[in-house]
Z-matrix of the N, CA and C atoms (Angstrom, degrees):
N
C 1 1.427
C 2 1.521 1 109.21
N 3 1.291 2 113.41 1 141.74
C 4 1.470 3 118.43 2 178.18
C 5 1.524 4 110.46 3 -95.89
N 6 1.271 5 112.47 4 150.63
C 7 1.475 6 117.54 5 179.19
C 8 1.536 7 110.48 6 -84.94
N 9 1.340 8 117.02 7 143.61
C 10 1.474 9 122.14 8 177.97
C 11 1.514 10 107.95 9 -85.49
N 12 1.298 11 114.67 10 128.73
C 13 1.456 12 121.37 11 179.15
C 14 1.536 13 109.02 12 -66.33
N 15 1.341 14 119.56 13 131.30
C 16 1.457 15 122.80 14 -177.14
C 17 1.529 16 112.02 15 -67.17
N 18 1.306 17 120.53 16 -24.77
C 19 1.442 18 122.69 17 -179.64
C 20 1.541 19 111.29 18 -69.05
N 21 1.323 20 118.30 19 -25.85
C 22 1.450 21 122.30 20 178.82
C 23 1.536 22 109.64 21 -76.71
N 24 1.304 23 119.97 22 -32.34
C 25 1.459 24 123.68 23 -175.33
C 26 1.531 25 110.75 24 -73.57
N 27 1.299 26 119.24 25 -23.89
C 28 1.475 27 122.15 26 -175.50
C 29 1.527 28 112.01 27 -83.05
N 30 1.303 29 120.79 28 55.86
C 31 1.457 30 125.39 29 178.60
C 32 1.521 31 109.71 30 -109.77
N 33 1.332 32 114.77 31 -169.66
C 34 1.486 33 119.54 32 177.40
C 35 1.517 34 108.48 33 -86.06
N 36 1.334 35 115.18 34 144.75
C 37 1.469 36 119.30 35 174.36
C 38 1.517 37 108.13 36 -83.33
N 39 1.296 38 116.40 37 166.08
C 40 1.464 39 121.60 38 -179.67
C 41 1.516 40 109.63 39 -63.24
N 42 1.320 41 119.03 40 -37.99
C 43 1.475 42 122.65 41 179.91
C 44 1.526 43 109.71 42 -64.16
N 45 1.303 44 118.16 43 -43.20
C 46 1.482 45 121.55 44 178.80
C 47 1.517 46 110.92 45 -63.06
N 48 1.306 47 117.05 46 -38.87
C 49 1.474 48 120.46 47 179.72
C 50 1.539 49 109.93 48 -66.82
N 51 1.308 50 117.95 49 -42.57
C 52 1.472 51 121.53 50 -179.86
C 53 1.533 52 110.04 51 -64.66
N 54 1.316 53 117.56 52 -42.86
C 55 1.467 54 120.92 53 178.98
C 56 1.524 55 110.29 54 -62.88
N 57 1.330 56 118.09 55 -43.22
C 58 1.461 57 121.40 56 179.04
C 59 1.535 58 110.92 57 -62.64
N 60 1.326 59 117.66 58 -42.65
C 61 1.469 60 121.00 59 179.01
C 62 1.524 61 109.80 60 -66.00
N 63 1.303 62 118.63 61 -39.64
C 64 1.462 63 123.18 62 179.35
C 65 1.548 64 109.90 63 -63.18
N 66 1.299 65 118.05 64 -45.65
C 67 1.476 66 121.20 65 179.15
C 68 1.511 67 110.93 66 -63.37
N 69 1.328 68 118.18 67 -42.71
C 70 1.482 69 122.08 68 178.87
C 71 1.525 70 110.78 69 -64.11
N 72 1.322 71 117.53 70 -36.39
C 73 1.464 72 121.60 71 179.11
C 74 1.529 73 110.08 72 -67.25
N 75 1.298 74 118.04 73 -43.94
C 76 1.471 75 121.14 74 178.86
C 77 1.508 76 110.90 75 -62.80
N 78 1.314 77 117.57 76 -46.17
C 79 1.467 78 120.95 77 177.30
C 80 1.527 79 111.80 78 -60.96
N 81 1.318 80 116.17 79 -40.33
C 82 1.472 81 120.12 80 178.82
C 83 1.525 82 112.36 81 -63.63
N 84 1.317 83 116.90 82 -40.04
C 85 1.476 84 120.62 83 179.46
C 86 1.521 85 110.32 84 -65.83
N 87 1.311 86 117.55 85 -43.11
C 88 1.464 87 121.42 86 179.19
C 89 1.524 88 111.31 87 -61.59
N 90 1.311 89 117.11 88 -47.39
C 91 1.459 90 122.49 89 -178.76
C 92 1.539 91 109.96 90 -65.46
N 93 1.288 92 117.94 91 -44.88
C 94 1.476 93 121.06 92 -177.49
C 95 1.539 94 110.80 93 -66.93
N 96 1.337 95 117.84 94 -32.32
C 97 1.461 96 118.87 95 178.88
C 98 1.518 97 110.76 96 -65.63
N 99 1.307 98 118.11 97 -33.02
C 100 1.463 99 121.87 98 177.81
C 101 1.535 100 110.06 99 -67.60
N 102 1.321 101 117.11 100 -40.03
C 103 1.461 102 119.68 101 179.81
C 104 1.507 103 112.73 102 -76.73
N 105 1.319 104 117.31 103 -33.38
C 106 1.458 105 121.15 104 -177.73
C 107 1.516 106 112.59 105 -69.10
N 108 1.346 107 117.77 106 -34.94
C 109 1.446 108 121.10 107 -179.19
C 110 1.528 109 109.82 108 -117.90
N 111 1.319 110 116.44 109 74.69
C 112 1.455 111 120.35 110 -177.93
C 113 1.512 112 111.68 111 -71.08
N 114 1.339 113 118.66 112 -16.57
C 115 1.466 114 121.24 113 177.79
C 116 1.514 115 112.21 114 -65.07
N 117 1.332 116 117.79 115 -23.83
C 118 1.460 117 119.84 116 -178.30
C 119 1.515 118 111.79 117 -65.85
N 120 1.302 119 118.46 118 -22.93
C 121 1.460 120 122.01 119 179.89
C 122 1.517 121 113.26 120 -98.95
N 123 1.322 122 118.86 121 -12.85
C 124 1.448 123 121.48 122 -175.75
C 125 1.535 124 112.24 123 -61.70
N 126 1.308 125 117.82 124 -41.42
C 127 1.472 126 121.23 125 177.21
C 128 1.510 127 112.44 126 -62.28
N 129 1.337 128 117.00 127 -40.76
C 130 1.456 129 121.17 128 177.56
C 131 1.520 130 111.92 129 -64.19
N 132 1.334 131 116.09 130 -40.69
C 133 1.463 132 119.95 131 179.30
C 134 1.529 133 110.23 132 -66.00
N 135 1.334 134 117.95 133 -41.93
C 136 1.454 135 121.03 134 179.13
C 137 1.523 136 109.94 135 -63.23
N 138 1.331 137 117.41 136 -44.90
C 139 1.460 138 121.96 137 179.15
C 140 1.517 139 111.08 138 -60.20
N 141 1.332 140 117.49 139 -47.71
C 142 1.453 141 121.07 140 -178.05
C 143 1.523 142 112.32 141 -66.65
N 144 1.330 143 117.71 142 -33.41
C 145 1.459 144 121.33 143 178.13
C 146 1.536 145 109.99 144 -68.54
N 147 1.325 146 116.91 145 -39.52
C 148 1.477 147 120.25 146 178.62
C 149 1.525 148 109.35 147 -65.09
N 150 1.317 149 118.91 148 -42.95
C 151 1.461 150 121.92 149 177.13
C 152 1.516 151 110.08 150 -60.82
N 153 1.325 152 116.90 151 -47.49
C 154 1.465 153 121.26 152 -179.20
C 155 1.538 154 112.35 153 -60.58
N 156 1.316 155 116.40 154 -45.53
C 157 1.453 156 120.32 155 -179.55
C 158 1.530 157 111.39 156 -69.11
N 159 1.331 158 118.22 157 -33.18
C 160 1.465 159 121.08 158 175.88
C 161 1.520 160 110.34 159 -64.54
N 162 1.302 161 116.81 160 -41.75
C 163 1.469 162 120.22 161 178.31
C 164 1.530 163 111.63 162 -68.01
N 165 1.341 164 116.26 163 -33.93
C 166 1.462 165 119.54 164 174.58
C 167 1.525 166 110.93 165 -64.42
N 168 1.307 167 116.86 166 -43.31
C 169 1.458 168 121.64 167 177.95
C 170 1.528 169 110.46 168 -61.42
N 171 1.314 170 117.14 169 -43.87
C 172 1.465 171 122.33 170 178.30
C 173 1.527 172 110.43 171 -58.55
N 174 1.326 173 115.73 172 -50.58
C 175 1.479 174 119.67 173 -178.06
C 176 1.523 175 112.19 174 -61.98
N 177 1.331 176 117.29 175 -38.02
C 178 1.452 177 120.45 176 -179.02
C 179 1.532 178 112.09 177 -74.82
N 180 1.304 179 118.52 178 -21.21
C 181 1.457 180 120.67 179 -178.88
C 182 1.531 181 113.16 180 -83.52
N 183 1.332 182 116.58 181 -30.64
C 184 1.452 183 120.18 182 -171.89
C 185 1.539 184 112.55 183 -58.18
N 186 1.325 185 114.27 184 114.55
C 187 1.458 186 121.43 185 177.76
C 188 1.509 187 116.09 186 70.86
N 189 1.310 188 119.09 187 5.65
C 190 1.455 189 121.20 188 -175.49
C 191 1.531 190 111.21 189 -113.70
N 192 1.321 191 114.70 190 -77.61
C 193 1.463 192 120.26 191 -177.81
C 194 1.529 193 109.81 192 -159.22
N 195 1.305 194 115.01 193 168.97
C 196 1.469 195 119.68 194 177.07
C 197 1.529 196 109.54 195 -66.70
N 198 1.318 197 116.08 196 131.60
C 199 1.466 198 122.46 197 179.72
C 200 1.518 199 107.59 198 -118.91
N 201 1.313 200 115.93 199 135.99
C 202 1.472 201 121.11 200 179.50
C 203 1.519 202 109.18 201 -111.27
N 204 1.313 203 115.38 202 132.36
C 205 1.472 204 123.19 203 173.10
C 206 1.513 205 106.21 204 -102.91
N 207 1.332 206 117.54 205 124.98
C 208 1.447 207 122.25 206 -179.52
C 209 1.539 208 109.61 207 -123.16
N 210 1.333 209 115.82 208 128.57
C 211 1.454 210 121.53 209 176.64
C 212 1.535 211 106.72 210 -111.60
N 213 1.337 212 115.31 211 113.92
C 214 1.459 213 121.05 212 -175.78
C 215 1.534 214 110.26 213 -126.49
N 216 1.340 215 117.54 214 106.92
C 217 1.482 216 118.91 215 174.42
C 218 1.532 217 109.26 216 -66.91
N 219 1.329 218 115.68 217 151.75
C 220 1.465 219 120.13 218 175.61
C 221 1.514 220 109.75 219 -67.89
N 222 1.327 221 116.63 220 162.13
C 223 1.452 222 121.66 221 -178.81
C 224 1.530 223 111.42 222 -57.09
N 225 1.324 224 117.33 223 -37.49
C 226 1.463 225 120.81 224 179.70
C 227 1.516 226 113.29 225 -83.16
N 228 1.346 227 117.49 226 -11.73
C 229 1.444 228 122.16 227 179.09
C 230 1.505 229 115.33 228 80.91
N 231 1.343 230 119.09 229 8.35
C 232 1.443 231 121.62 230 -178.37
C 233 1.503 232 114.86 231 -78.64
N 234 1.336 233 116.56 232 -20.77
C 235 1.454 234 119.81 233 179.48
C 236 1.527 235 108.49 234 -155.09
N 237 1.313 236 115.41 235 168.33
C 238 1.460 237 121.09 236 178.88
C 239 1.509 238 108.94 237 -131.63
N 240 1.317 239 115.33 238 143.59
C 241 1.470 240 120.82 239 174.33
C 242 1.521 241 107.36 240 -102.16
N 243 1.323 242 114.76 241 128.90
C 244 1.449 243 121.45 242 177.83
C 245 1.520 244 106.04 243 -114.40
N 246 1.324 245 116.54 244 119.14
C 247 1.459 246 121.48 245 -171.74
C 248 1.515 247 111.08 246 -129.74
N 249 1.319 248 116.17 247 135.59
C 250 1.448 249 121.71 248 170.02
C 251 1.524 250 107.44 249 -107.95
N 252 1.327 251 115.94 250 136.63
C 253 1.468 252 119.86 251 -178.94
C 254 1.517 253 109.53 252 -149.63
N 255 1.325 254 114.65 253 158.72
C 256 1.456 255 121.57 254 173.51
C 257 1.513 256 107.98 255 -133.81
N 258 1.324 257 117.15 256 -168.04
C 259 1.465 258 119.99 257 -177.99
C 260 1.515 259 112.31 258 -61.20
N 261 1.321 260 117.47 259 -24.95
C 262 1.463 261 122.18 260 179.50
C 263 1.515 262 114.74 261 -81.72
N 264 1.321 263 117.82 262 -8.20
C 265 1.470 264 121.71 263 -179.84
C 266 1.509 265 112.01 264 123.36
N 267 1.333 266 114.79 265 -160.11
C 268 1.449 267 121.92 266 -176.44
C 269 1.540 268 110.57 267 -74.12
N 270 1.331 269 115.78 268 132.81
C 271 1.467 270 121.17 269 176.09
C 272 1.523 271 109.23 270 -92.75
N 273 1.323 272 115.55 271 -49.95
C 274 1.471 273 120.50 272 -178.12
C 275 1.527 274 109.63 273 -155.06
N 276 1.312 275 116.68 274 140.65
C 277 1.463 276 122.56 275 177.79
C 278 1.513 277 109.01 276 -129.66
N 279 1.307 278 116.95 277 134.45
C 280 1.467 279 123.60 278 174.85
C 281 1.527 280 109.49 279 -131.37
N 282 1.304 281 116.20 280 148.50
C 283 1.452 282 121.59 281 177.14
C 284 1.529 283 107.88 282 -117.94
N 285 1.322 284 116.17 283 134.61
C 286 1.450 285 120.96 284 -179.05
C 287 1.533 286 109.04 285 -128.67
N 288 1.312 287 116.20 286 142.74
C 289 1.457 288 121.19 287 178.63
C 290 1.520 289 110.93 288 -70.27
N 291 1.324 290 115.73 289 139.03
C 292 1.477 291 120.79 290 175.08
C 293 1.504 292 111.46 291 -115.89
N 294 1.322 293 117.65 292 25.85
C 295 1.454 294 121.42 293 178.34
C 296 1.538 295 108.14 294 -60.06
N 297 1.328 296 116.76 295 118.12
C 298 1.464 297 124.12 296 -179.02
C 299 1.521 298 112.69 297 64.98
N 300 1.339 299 118.50 298 27.34
C 301 1.450 300 121.69 299 -178.91
C 302 1.509 301 108.96 300 -126.34
N 303 1.326 302 116.51 301 135.72
C 304 1.457 303 121.32 302 172.95
C 305 1.517 304 108.52 303 -116.36
N 306 1.323 305 116.40 304 142.43
C 307 1.449 306 122.12 305 178.88
C 308 1.525 307 109.80 306 -117.99
N 309 1.310 308 116.35 307 136.80
C 310 1.454 309 121.55 308 174.07
C 311 1.525 310 106.18 309 -144.56
N 312 1.321 311 115.93 310 161.22
C 313 1.453 312 118.01 311 -178.76
C 314 1.501 313 112.41 312 -163.02
N 315 1.301 314 114.76 313 165.14
C 316 1.446 315 120.67 314 179.09
C 317 1.508 316 108.76 315 -160.46
N 318 1.345 317 115.89 316 166.34
C 319 1.448 318 121.14 317 175.44
C 320 1.516 319 109.61 318 -115.14
N 321 1.334 320 115.68 319 147.18
C 322 1.469 321 122.28 320 175.58
C 323 1.512 322 115.68 321 62.16
N 324 1.320 323 118.11 322 10.35
C 325 1.455 324 121.94 323 174.44
C 326 1.531 325 106.07 324 -121.84
N 327 1.316 326 116.21 325 105.25
C 328 1.459 327 119.51 326 -170.78
C 329 1.523 328 113.17 327 -107.42
N 330 1.334 329 117.30 328 9.21
C 331 1.474 330 119.47 329 175.47
C 332 1.516 331 107.99 330 -63.16
N 333 1.322 332 115.78 331 168.13
C 334 1.461 333 119.61 332 -179.62
C 335 1.514 334 110.46 333 -63.72
N 336 1.302 335 117.10 334 155.99
C 337 1.453 336 122.91 335 -175.23
C 338 1.527 337 113.86 336 -61.59
N 339 1.334 338 117.14 337 -32.18
C 340 1.455 339 120.31 338 -174.92
C 341 1.527 340 113.83 339 -71.59
N 342 1.310 341 117.70 340 -30.67
C 343 1.462 342 119.95 341 -171.00
C 344 1.531 343 114.23 342 -105.60
N 345 1.302 344 117.66 343 -6.71
C 346 1.451 345 119.82 344 -176.53
C 347 1.514 346 110.54 345 -87.24
N 348 1.307 347 116.44 346 127.01
C 349 1.465 348 119.79 347 -179.94
C 350 1.524 349 112.08 348 -87.61
N 351 1.332 350 118.02 349 -10.58
C 352 1.470 351 120.82 350 -176.93
C 353 1.525 352 113.29 351 -86.62
N 354 1.294 353 118.50 352 3.60
C 355 1.465 354 120.50 353 -178.01
C 356 1.515 355 110.99 354 -68.65
N 357 1.307 356 115.94 355 134.22
C 358 1.469 357 121.21 356 -179.48
C 359 1.544 358 108.39 357 -110.56
N 360 1.319 359 116.05 358 137.98
C 361 1.448 360 120.16 359 176.33
C 362 1.519 361 110.47 360 -68.97
N 363 1.315 362 115.75 361 137.95
C 364 1.450 363 121.46 362 176.70
C 365 1.537 364 105.29 363 -94.36
N 366 1.325 365 116.78 364 114.44
C 367 1.451 366 121.89 365 -176.73
C 368 1.514 367 109.66 366 -129.44
N 369 1.326 368 115.34 367 176.80
C 370 1.463 369 120.95 368 177.88
C 371 1.529 370 110.54 369 -61.58
N 372 1.317 371 116.86 370 -38.11
C 373 1.466 372 121.71 371 179.99
C 374 1.526 373 111.25 372 -79.20
N 375 1.316 374 118.49 373 -22.90
C 376 1.452 375 123.41 374 -178.00
C 377 1.531 376 110.67 375 -131.86
N 378 1.334 377 118.24 376 75.84
C 379 1.460 378 120.69 377 -178.80
C 380 1.532 379 111.06 378 -74.24
N 381 1.318 380 116.93 379 160.82
C 382 1.456 381 123.06 380 175.77
C 383 1.529 382 107.51 381 -91.04
N 384 1.323 383 116.73 382 131.29
C 385 1.469 384 120.56 383 175.26
C 386 1.520 385 108.06 384 -124.11
N 387 1.328 386 114.21 385 138.33
C 388 1.461 387 121.79 386 175.79
C 389 1.516 388 106.57 387 -127.73
N 390 1.304 389 116.22 388 124.14
C 391 1.468 390 121.97 389 -178.21
C 392 1.524 391 110.80 390 -103.01
N 393 1.325 392 116.76 391 122.21
C 394 1.467 393 122.85 392 179.80
C 395 1.534 394 107.89 393 -104.37
N 396 1.348 395 117.13 394 122.43
C 397 1.465 396 121.87 395 -179.72
C 398 1.517 397 110.94 396 -80.75
N 399 1.340 398 117.17 397 177.16
C 400 1.462 399 122.02 398 -176.82
C 401 1.520 400 113.16 399 -66.84
N 402 1.329 401 118.04 400 -15.36
C 403 1.458 402 121.26 401 175.40
C 404 1.541 403 110.37 402 -98.36
N 405 1.331 404 116.77 403 5.45
C 406 1.460 405 121.53 404 -179.47
C 407 1.504 406 113.50 405 87.00
N 408 1.321 407 117.31 406 -7.39
C 409 1.444 408 121.02 407 -178.41
C 410 1.538 409 111.33 408 -73.83
N 411 1.323 410 115.73 409 156.65
C 412 1.464 411 121.14 410 -177.85
C 413 1.516 412 109.74 411 -86.89
N 414 1.324 413 116.07 412 129.43
C 415 1.455 414 121.44 413 175.47
C 416 1.508 415 110.59 414 -97.25
N 417 1.313 416 117.15 415 -153.32
C 418 1.468 417 122.09 416 179.46
C 419 1.517 418 108.66 417 -59.81
N 420 1.321 419 116.14 418 125.07
C 421 1.462 420 122.00 419 -174.40
C 422 1.519 421 109.94 420 -146.51
N 423 1.325 422 116.70 421 175.64
C 424 1.458 423 122.24 422 174.59
C 425 1.506 424 112.90 423 132.50
N 426 1.316 425 114.99 424 -175.40
C 427 1.450 426 121.65 425 176.97
C 428 1.522 427 107.33 426 -81.03
N 429 1.316 428 117.44 427 137.20
C 430 1.462 429 121.88 428 -177.78
C 431 1.525 430 109.26 429 -48.29
N 432 1.327 431 115.54 430 129.62
C 433 1.460 432 121.01 431 -177.14
C 434 1.514 433 112.80 432 92.33
N 435 1.327 434 117.73 433 -10.11
C 436 1.458 435 121.98 434 179.84
C 437 1.523 436 108.79 435 -143.73
N 438 1.340 437 117.31 436 58.94
C 439 1.438 438 121.92 437 -177.71
C 440 1.524 439 110.64 438 -107.93
N 441 1.306 440 115.81 439 163.26
C 442 1.457 441 121.16 440 178.74
C 443 1.519 442 111.26 441 179.67
N 444 1.312 443 115.31 442 -176.18
C 445 1.445 444 120.95 443 178.41
C 446 1.529 445 109.42 444 -75.63
N 447 1.315 446 116.63 445 137.77
C 448 1.452 447 121.69 446 -179.26
C 449 1.522 448 109.35 447 -90.82
N 450 1.327 449 116.76 448 118.67
C 451 1.468 450 121.03 449 179.08
C 452 1.537 451 111.48 450 -109.82
N 453 1.325 452 118.13 451 -29.06
C 454 1.471 453 118.58 452 179.65
C 455 1.520 454 113.44 453 -117.51
N 456 1.326 455 120.12 454 -44.99
C 457 1.463 456 121.18 455 178.73
C 458 1.524 457 110.14 456 179.74
N 459 1.326 458 114.99 457 163.54
C 460 1.465 459 122.69 458 168.29
C 461 1.528 460 105.07 459 -107.78
N 462 1.316 461 116.05 460 130.83
C 463 1.464 462 120.13 461 179.31
C 464 1.522 463 109.48 462 -120.37
N 465 1.342 464 116.25 463 131.27
C 466 1.456 465 122.49 464 174.17
C 467 1.519 466 106.82 465 -119.08
N 468 1.318 467 116.50 466 117.96
C 469 1.465 468 121.65 467 -178.59
C 470 1.522 469 110.51 468 -96.03
N 471 1.301 470 116.34 469 130.95
C 472 1.474 471 122.65 470 175.64
C 473 1.522 472 106.20 471 -104.66
N 474 1.336 473 116.25 472 119.55
C 475 1.471 474 122.55 473 -178.63
C 476 1.518 475 113.07 474 58.20
N 477 1.316 476 118.00 475 28.00
C 478 1.459 477 124.11 476 179.61
C 479 1.521 478 113.10 477 53.16
N 480 1.308 479 116.24 478 33.57
C 481 1.472 480 121.66 479 178.19
C 482 1.518 481 108.54 480 -112.40
N 483 1.321 482 116.95 481 125.87
C 484 1.465 483 120.41 482 179.03
C 485 1.523 484 111.69 483 -60.78
N 486 1.330 485 116.94 484 -36.60
C 487 1.480 486 119.70 485 -179.71
C 488 1.503 487 112.38 486 -68.95
N 489 1.318 488 118.68 487 -22.76
C 490 1.453 489 122.82 488 179.61
C 491 1.520 490 112.09 489 -102.72
N 492 1.326 491 117.05 490 16.35
C 493 1.456 492 118.87 491 -179.06
C 494 1.532 493 111.16 492 -88.92
N 495 1.323 494 114.73 493 167.38
C 496 1.453 495 122.60 494 175.42
C 497 1.521 496 107.00 495 -119.82
N 498 1.304 497 116.20 496 132.45
C 499 1.462 498 120.76 497 178.46
C 500 1.530 499 108.17 498 -118.02
N 501 1.329 500 116.34 499 133.91
C 502 1.451 501 121.79 500 176.31
C 503 1.521 502 105.64 501 -119.27
N 504 1.314 503 115.62 502 116.27
C 505 1.465 504 120.28 503 -177.25
C 506 1.526 505 110.09 504 -74.07
N 507 1.331 506 118.05 505 162.44
C 508 1.468 507 120.32 506 179.69
C 509 1.535 508 113.21 507 -57.92
N 510 1.325 509 116.70 508 -24.96
C 511 1.465 510 120.45 509 177.75
C 512 1.523 511 112.27 510 -80.39
N 513 1.356 512 118.03 511 -3.60
C 514 1.443 513 122.04 512 175.06
C 515 1.509 514 116.70 513 99.85
N 516 1.335 515 118.27 514 -4.85
C 517 1.461 516 120.62 515 -178.23
C 518 1.528 517 110.17 516 -79.43
N 519 1.341 518 116.84 517 127.17
C 520 1.451 519 122.18 518 179.60
C 521 1.527 520 109.88 519 -104.48
N 522 1.348 521 115.36 520 138.49
C 523 1.438 522 120.82 521 177.38
C 524 1.516 523 110.61 522 -146.13
N 525 1.321 524 116.13 523 155.91
C 526 1.480 525 121.46 524 179.12
C 527 1.525 526 108.80 525 -84.65
N 528 1.308 527 115.61 526 143.48
C 529 1.448 528 121.90 527 178.94
C 530 1.515 529 111.95 528 115.89
N 531 1.312 530 114.67 529 175.58
C 532 1.460 531 119.96 530 -178.14
C 533 1.519 532 110.56 531 -67.87
N 534 1.292 533 116.71 532 145.90
C 535 1.464 534 121.94 533 177.75
C 536 1.520 535 108.31 534 -68.06
N 537 1.314 536 116.44 535 126.26
C 538 1.469 537 119.65 536 -179.47
C 539 1.530 538 110.44 537 -121.62
N 540 1.329 539 114.54 538 36.72
C 541 1.462 540 118.83 539 179.69
C 542 1.515 541 111.27 540 -89.90
């Protein structure tokens, strides 16, 4: 009889191989689901871009001049241009995809997006404008045709979901989530 070399015995067992394949399969399914449905992240990206641009507008307005943030969806609705500008012209412009995303907004109505009847659609013909004063406070703002002085907050709803909305307080601070003022 021949002796079995110990270096050959130190391999993987069948159970270890099956567990490793199972773990790799689960990880693969999770990763592929993220790539297969890229629309699931589009709303989050739009929301985060609006928050970022609102904070940029606030920072540029402090102690300098009035800065306006304008959110204008394209005519076809496939993307939106978010622009900050002052009397000197454009400060910063970003474009975000609106594939499977709807935007609506209102001022001084801070109820959740689903139950508020005052929400106005943000469209190419009716963009949302938010005016930041030199103290960072919000001036006359709203969707074109429905603007006014902001006393409680500006709310921008993404896909009519309160959790995906953007709230800008009267002091100019923008944050993601439902307005809780």
